[in-house]
SERO-4910 file (N, C-alpha, C, O; in steps of 0.05 Angstrom, whole numbers):
BEGIN
 pado doro    nc1    nc2    nc3   cac1   cac2   cac3    cc1    cc2    cc3    oc1    oc2    oc3
  Met    A   2175   -140   2130   2166   -126   2154   2143   -108   2147   2143    -93   2127
  Ser    A   2122   -108   2163   2099    -91   2158   2103    -63   2169   2119    -59   2187
  Ile    A   2089    -45   2157   2090    -17   2166   2070    -13   2189   2048    -23   2187
  Lys    A   2079      1   2210   2061      6   2232   2039     26   2223   2045     46   2210
  Ile    A   2015     20   2231   1992     38   2224   1991     62   2242   1980     83   2234
  Tyr    A   2002     60   2266   2001     83   2284   2028     97   2284   2049     85   2283
  Thr    A   2026    123   2285   2050    140   2285   2053    155   2311   2075    165   2317
  Lys    A   2032    158   2326   2031    173   2351   2034    203   2347   2035    218   2367
  Thr    A   2036    212   2322   2039    241   2317   2013    256   2322   2014    281   2326
  Gly    A   1990    243   2323   1965    256   2327   1955    255   2356   1933    263   2362
  Asp    A   1972    244   2374   1963    240   2401   1957    266   2416   1944    266   2437
  Lys    A   1967    288   2406   1961    314   2419   1941    331   2404   1938    355   2408
  Gly    A   1925    317   2387   1903    331   2374   1909    346   2349   1893    362   2339
  Lys    A   1933    341   2338   1940    355   2312   1945    334   2291   1950    310   2297
  Thr    A   1942    342   2266   1948    325   2243   1960    342   2221   1959    366   2223
  Ser    A   1971    329   2202   1984    343   2180   1968    341   2154   1958    320   2147
  Leu    A   1966    364   2140   1954    364   2114   1975    354   2094   1999    354   2101
  Ile    A   1967    347   2070   1986    341   2049   2001    367   2043   1988    387   2037
  Gly    A   2027    367   2046   2043    391   2045   2057    396   2071   2075    413   2072
  Gly    A   2048    383   2093   2062    384   2118   2050    403   2139   2059    402   2162
  Thr    A   2032    420   2131   2021    440   2150   2006    425   2172   1989    408   2166
  Lys    A   2012    431   2197   1998    419   2220   1973    436   2227   1975    460   2228
  Val    A   1951    422   2231   1926    435   2239   1913    418   2261   1919    394   2263
  Pro    A   1895    430   2277   1880    415   2297   1862    395   2283   1852    400   2261
  Lys    A   1858    372   2295   1840    352   2284   1811    361   2282   1795    349   2268
  Ser    A   1805    383   2296   1778    395   2295   1775    415   2272   1754    427   2269
  His    A   1796    420   2257   1796    439   2235   1774    431   2215   1770    408   2209
  Ile    A   1760    451   2204   1738    446   2185   1748    429   2161   1733    413   2150
  Arg    A   1773    433   2152   1783    417   2130   1785    388   2137   1778    370   2121
  Ile    A   1793    382   2162   1795    354   2171   1767    342   2175   1762    320   2167
  Glu    A   1749    358   2187   1721    349   2190   1709    343   2163   1694    324   2160
  Thr    A   1715    359   2143   1703    356   2117   1713    331   2103   1697    315   2093
  Tyr    A   1740    327   2103   1749    303   2089   1743    278   2105   1741    256   2094
  Gly    A   1740    280   2132   1731    258   2148   1702    250   2141   1695    226   2141
  Thr    A   1686    270   2136   1658    264   2128   1657    251   2100   1640    234   2095
  Val    A   1674    260   2082   1675    248   2056   1685    219   2059   1675    201   2044
  Asp    A   1703    213   2077   1712    186   2082   1689    169   2093   1685    146   2085
  Glu    A   1674    181   2111   1650    167   2122   1630    160   2100   1620    138   2098
  Leu    A   1626    180   2082   1608    176   2059   1618    153   2042   1603    135   2033
  Asn    A   1644    152   2037   1656    131   2021   1651    104   2033   1646     85   2019
  Ser    A   1653    102   2059   1648     77   2073   1619     68   2070   1613     44   2066
  Phe    A   1600     87   2072   1572     80   2068   1566     72   2039   1549     55   2034
  Ile    A   1580     85   2020   1577     77   1992   1586     48   1989   1574     32   1975
  Gly    A   1608     41   2002   1618     13   2002   1598     -6   2014   1594    -28   2004
  Leu    A   1585      2   2036   1565    -15   2049   1541    -19   2029   1531    -41   2027
  Leu    A   1533      3   2017   1511      1   1997   1518    -18   1975   1502    -35   1967
  His    A   1542    -15   1964   1553    -33   1943   1550    -63   1952   1542    -80   1937
  Asp    A   1557    -68   1978   1557    -95   1988   1529   -106   1991   1525   -131   1994
  His    A   1509    -89   1992   1481    -98   1994   1467   -102   1967   1445   -112   1965
  Leu    A   1481    -95   1945   1469    -96   1919   1482   -117   1901   1506   -124   1905
  Ser    A   1467   -127   1882   1479   -146   1863   1477   -136   1834   1483   -151   1815
  Asp    A   1468   -112   1830   1466   -100   1804   1494    -92   1794   1506    -73   1805
  Asp    A   1504   -105   1774   1531   -100   1764   1535    -71   1755   1556    -59   1760
  His    A   1515    -60   1741   1517    -33   1731   1519    -13   1754   1536      5   1754
  Val    A   1501    -16   1773   1501      3   1796   1526      0   1812   1538     19   1820
  Asn    A   1535    -25   1816   1559    -29   1832   1584    -18   1818   1602     -8   1831
  Ala    A   1585    -20   1792   1607     -8   1777   1607     22   1781   1628     34   1785
  Leu    A   1584     34   1780   1582     63   1784   1589     71   1813   1602     91   1818
  Leu    A   1580     55   1832   1587     60   1860   1618     58   1864   1629     73   1879
  Gly    A   1631     40   1849   1660     39   1850   1673     64   1839   1692     74   1850
  Glu    A   1661     74   1817   1671    100   1806   1667    122   1826   1685    139   1829
  Ile    A   1644    122   1839   1638    143   1859   1658    142   1882   1668    163   1891
  Gln    A   1665    118   1891   1684    115   1912   1711    126   1903   1725    139   1919
  Asp    A   1719    122   1878   1744    133   1868   1743    164   1868   1762    177   1876
  Arg    A   1720    175   1859   1717    204   1860   1718    215   1888   1729    237   1892
  Leu    A   1707    200   1907   1708    209   1935   1736    209   1946   1743    227   1962
  Phe    A   1752    190   1937   1781    191   1945   1794    215   1932   1811    228   1944
  Thr    A   1787    222   1907   1797    246   1894   1790    270   1910   1807    288   1915
  Ile    A   1764    272   1918   1755    295   1934   1770    296   1961   1779    318   1969
  Gly    A   1772    273   1974   1786    272   1999   1815    282   1997   1825    296   2015
  Ser    A   1829    273   1976   1857    281   1973   1858    311   1967   1877    325   1976
  Ser    A   1839    322   1953   1838    351   1947   1834    366   1974   1847    387   1979
  Leu    A   1816    357   1990   1810    370   2015   1833    367   2035   1836    385   2053
  Ala    A   1849    346   2033   1870    341   2052   1896    357   2046   1915    357   2061
  Cys    A   1895    371   2023   1919    387   2015   1918    415   2027   1897    427   2030
  Asp    A   1942    424   2034   1945    452   2042   1945    468   2015   1963    464   1999
  Pro    A   1925    484   2011   1923    499   1985   1946    518   1981   1950    528   1959
  Glu    A   1961    525   2002   1983    543   2000   2009    529   1991   2028    543   1984
  Lys    A   2008    503   1991   2033    488   1984   2027    468   1961   2006    456   1961
  Glu    A   2046    466   1943   2043    447   1921   2051    419   1931   2073    415   1941
  Pro    A   2032    400   1928   2039    373   1937   2061    360   1919   2063    366   1895
  Arg    A   2077    344   1931   2099    330   1916   2088    310   1897   2099    306   1875
  Met    A   2065    298   1904   2054    278   1886   2032    290   1869   2019    310   1876
  Lys    A   2027    278   1846   2006    287   1828   1980    276   1838   1977    252   1842
  Leu    A   1961    293   1843   1935    285   1854   1915    285   1831   1916    301   1813
  Pro    A   1896    266   1831   1876    265   1810   1857    289   1812   1854    301   1833
  Asp    A   1844    295   1790   1825    318   1789   1797    308   1785   1792    287   1773
  Leu    A   1778    323   1796   1750    319   1791   1744    333   1764   1756    354   1759
  Lys    A   1726    322   1749   1720    334   1722   1690    339   1720   1674    325   1733
  Glu    A   1682    357   1703   1654    363   1698   1640    338   1687   1616    334   1692
  Thr    A   1655    320   1673   1643    295   1662   1634    277   1685   1616    261   1681
  Asp    A   1647    279   1708   1639    263   1731   1611    271   1740   1595    254   1748
  Ile    A   1605    296   1739   1578    306   1747   1558    299   1725   1536    291   1732
  Gln    A   1566    301   1700   1548    294   1678   1540    265   1679   1518    258   1672
  Leu    A   1559    248   1687   1552    219   1690   1531    215   1710   1512    199   1706
  Leu    A   1533    228   1733   1512    226   1754   1485    235   1743   1464    223   1748
  Glu    A   1485    258   1729   1460    269   1718   1448    249   1698   1423    246   1698
  Lys    A   1464    237   1681   1454    218   1662   1441    194   1676   1420    185   1668
  Glu    A   1454    184   1697   1444    161   1712   1418    169   1726   1399    153   1728
  Ile    A   1417    193   1737   1392    202   1751   1369    202   1730   1347    192   1736
  Asp    A   1374    214   1707   1353    215   1686   1344    188   1677   1320    183   1674
  Leu    A   1363    169   1674   1355    142   1666   1338    128   1687   1318    115   1680
  Met    A   1345    131   1712   1329    119   1733   1302    132   1735   1282    118   1738
  Asn    A   1301    158   1733   1275    172   1736   1255    164   1714   1231    165   1719
  Glu    A   1265    157   1691   1247    148   1669   1232    122   1677   1211    117   1667
  Gln    A   1244    107   1695   1232     81   1703   1215     83   1728   1200     64   1734
  Leu    A   1216    105   1742   1203    107   1768   1177    122   1766   1173    140   1749
  Pro    A   1158    114   1783   1133    129   1784   1138    157   1796   1156    160   1811
  Pro    A   1122    176   1788   1126    203   1800   1122    203   1830   1105    188   1840
  Met    A   1137    220   1844   1133    222   1873   1109    239   1879   1105    260   1866
  Arg    A   1093    230   1897   1069    245   1905   1070    254   1934   1052    269   1943
  Ser    A   1091    246   1948   1094    254   1976   1123    250   1984   1139    238   1969
  Phe    A   1130    259   2008   1156    253   2019   1157    223   2025   1136    211   2030
  Ile    A   1181    211   2023   1184    183   2027   1200    178   2052   1221    190   2055
  Leu    A   1191    159   2069   1206    152   2092   1230    134   2084   1227    117   2067
  Pro    A   1253    139   2096   1277    124   2088   1277     96   2101   1291     92   2122
  Arg    A   1262     77   2090   1262     50   2101   1249     31   2080   1241     40   2059
  Gly    A   1247      6   2087   1234    -14   2070   1252    -37   2063   1242    -59   2059
  His    A   1278    -32   2062   1297    -53   2056   1324    -42   2064   1329    -18   2062
  Val    A   1342    -59   2073   1368    -50   2083   1384    -35   2061   1398    -15   2068
  Ala    A   1381    -42   2036   1395    -28   2015   1383      0   2011   1397     19   2006
  Val    A   1356      2   2012   1343     28   2010   1352     46   2032   1359     69   2028
  Ser    A   1351     36   2057   1359     52   2080   1388     60   2079   1395     82   2086
  Thr    A   1405     42   2069   1434     49   2067   1438     71   2047   1455     88   2051
  Ala    A   1423     70   2025   1425     91   2005   1417    118   2017   1429    139   2011
  His    A   1397    118   2034   1388    142   2047   1408    152   2067   1413    176   2069
  Ile    A   1421    134   2082   1442    142   2101   1465    155   2085   1475    176   2093
  Ala    A   1473    143   2063   1494    154   2046   1486    182   2036   1503    200   2036
  Arg    A   1461    185   2029   1451    211   2019   1454    232   2041   1462    255   2036
  Cys    A   1446    225   2065   1448    244   2088   1477    252   2094   1482    275   2099
  Val    A   1495    232   2094   1523    238   2099   1534    255   2077   1550    273   2081
  Cys    A   1525    250   2052   1534    266   2029   1525    295   2033   1541    314   2028
  Arg    A   1501    300   2041   1491    327   2046   1508    341   2068   1513    364   2066
  Arg    A   1515    325   2089   1532    337   2110   1559    345   2099   1569    366   2105
  Ala    A   1571    328   2082   1596    334   2070   1594    359   2053   1612    377   2053
  Glu    A   1572    361   2038   1567    385   2022   1565    410   2040   1576    431   2033
  Arg    A   1551    408   2062   1548    431   2080   1576    439   2091   1581    463   2093
  His    A   1592    420   2098   1619    427   2108   1635    441   2086   1649    461   2091
  Cys    A   1632    432   2061   1646    445   2039   1637    474   2035   1653    492   2031
  Val    A   1611    478   2037   1600    505   2035   1611    522   2058   1617    545   2055
  Asn    A   1612    510   2082   1623    524   2105   1652    533   2100   1659    556   2106
  Met    A   1668    515   2088   1695    522   2081   1696    546   2062   1711    565   2065
  Gln    A   1678    545   2042   1676    566   2022   1669    592   2036   1681    613   2030
  Glu    A   1650    591   2054   1641    616   2068   1664    627   2086   1665    651   2090
  Gln    A   1681    609   2096   1704    618   2112   1728    626   2094   1750    632   2104
  Glu    A   1723    627   2068   1743    634   2048   1768    616   2049   1790    625   2044
  Leu    A   1763    590   2055   1783    570   2053   1780    557   2025   1758    553   2016
  Phe    A   1803    552   2012   1801    543   1985   1787    516   1983   1793    497   1998
  Ile    A   1768    514   1965   1755    489   1958   1747    491   1928   1736    512   1920
  Asp    A   1753    470   1913   1746    470   1885   1716    471   1883   1702    453   1894
  Pro    A   1704    490   1868   1675    491   1865   1663    465   1854   1640    459   1859
  Leu    A   1679    450   1838   1668    425   1828   1663    405   1850   1645    387   1847
  Val    A   1677    407   1872   1672    389   1894   1644    393   1905   1629    373   1910
  Ile    A   1636    418   1909   1609    424   1920   1588    414   1900   1568    402   1907
  Lys    A   1593    420   1874   1574    412   1853   1571    382   1852   1549    371   1850
  Tyr    A   1594    368   1854   1593    339   1853   1578    327   1876   1561    309   1873
  Leu    A   1584    337   1900   1570    326   1924   1540    332   1923   1524    316   1931
  Asn    A   1533    356   1912   1505    362   1909   1491    342   1890   1469    332   1897
  Arg    A   1503    337   1868   1492    319   1849   1492    290   1859   1473    275   1854
  Leu    A   1513    283   1874   1515    256   1885   1492    251   1905   1481    229   1905
  Ser    A   1485    270   1921   1463    266   1940   1437    262   1925   1420    247   1933
  Asp    A   1433    277   1903   1410    273   1886   1410    244   1874   1389    231   1874
  Tyr    A   1433    236   1865   1436    209   1853   1428    188   1874   1414    169   1869
  Leu    A   1438    191   1899   1433    171   1920   1404    171   1927   1393    149   1934
  Phe    A   1390    194   1926   1361    194   1932   1347    178   1910   1330    161   1916
  Val    A   1353    184   1885   1339    170   1863   1346    140   1863   1330    123   1857
  Leu    A   1372    134   1870   1380    107   1871   1364     92   1893   1357     68   1889
  Ser    A   1359    105   1915   1343     92   1937   1316     84   1926   1305     63   1932
  Arg    A   1304    102   1910   1278     96   1898   1280     74   1877   1263     56   1876
  Gln    A   1302     74   1862   1306     54   1841   1310     26   1854   1300      6   1844
  Ile    A   1325     25   1876   1329      0   1890   1302    -11   1900   1297    -35   1896
  Ala    A   1286      6   1912   1259     -2   1921   1243    -13   1898   1229    -33   1900
  His    A   1244      1   1876   1228     -6   1852   1238    -34   1841   1221    -51   1836
  Thr    A   1264    -37   1839   1275    -62   1829   1269    -86   1848   1262   -107   1838
  Leu    A   1270    -81   1874   1265   -102   1893   1235   -106   1899   1227   -123   1915
  Lys    A   1219    -89   1886   1190    -90   1890   1183    -85   1920   1165    -97   1931
  Val    A   1197    -66   1931   1192    -57   1959   1175    -32   1957   1182    -13   1943
  Glu    A   1153    -32   1971   1136     -9   1971   1149     15   1984   1160     12   2006
  Glu    A   1148     38   1971   1158     62   1983   1138     71   2004   1114     70   2000
  Ile    A   1148     79   2027   1131     86   2049   1127    117   2049   1146    132   2054
  Ala    A   1103    125   2042   1097    154   2041   1095    165   2069   1083    152   2087
  Trp    A   1106    189   2073   1103    202   2099   1075    213   2101   1066    228   2083
  Lys    A   1061    206   2122   1034    217   2127   1035    233   2152   1034    222   2174
  Pro    A   1037    260   2149   1039    277   2173   1015    276   2191    992    273   2181
  Arg    A   1019    278   2216    998    280   2235    982    306   2231    994    327   2225
  Ile    A    957    304   2233    940    328   2229    926    335   2255    911    355   2256
***
């Protein structure tokens, strides 16, 4: 027998955090982990547009870290969860920095702002970057409201958005797609 996907418990606009605390679905914590989930979906879409085994393996790792972040955000910080949740580590951030540095060594220097287009994979990387920045802003909002958030989460999302920007450039470079420089109206 399959498990029903719907529970009807959220029909009145409330949901439960890990730990059982009920909050409105509009709560900043729910908005934040929903945005991280959206980001994870765009990372999956980006993965599906690429054939580079190294990049796709890293995107898989990133998706795992985003589930880690989502589970952290979904917890009531006042209650100890019954299950052991994975942790984000400083080495996760260092891996992104290493990958950014390796890609930057292969790329020409930027001389202007770049329009997010040129190939579906390039554009998808830019969409993921934008959603990542939104997730980061939500996390900072939580911090400003003095709601518990692991500082590593903000740091990771900040670095991930940098990684996605450089990856968009690397994808264009690998596919020999010209980067479109923004030429402002004068």
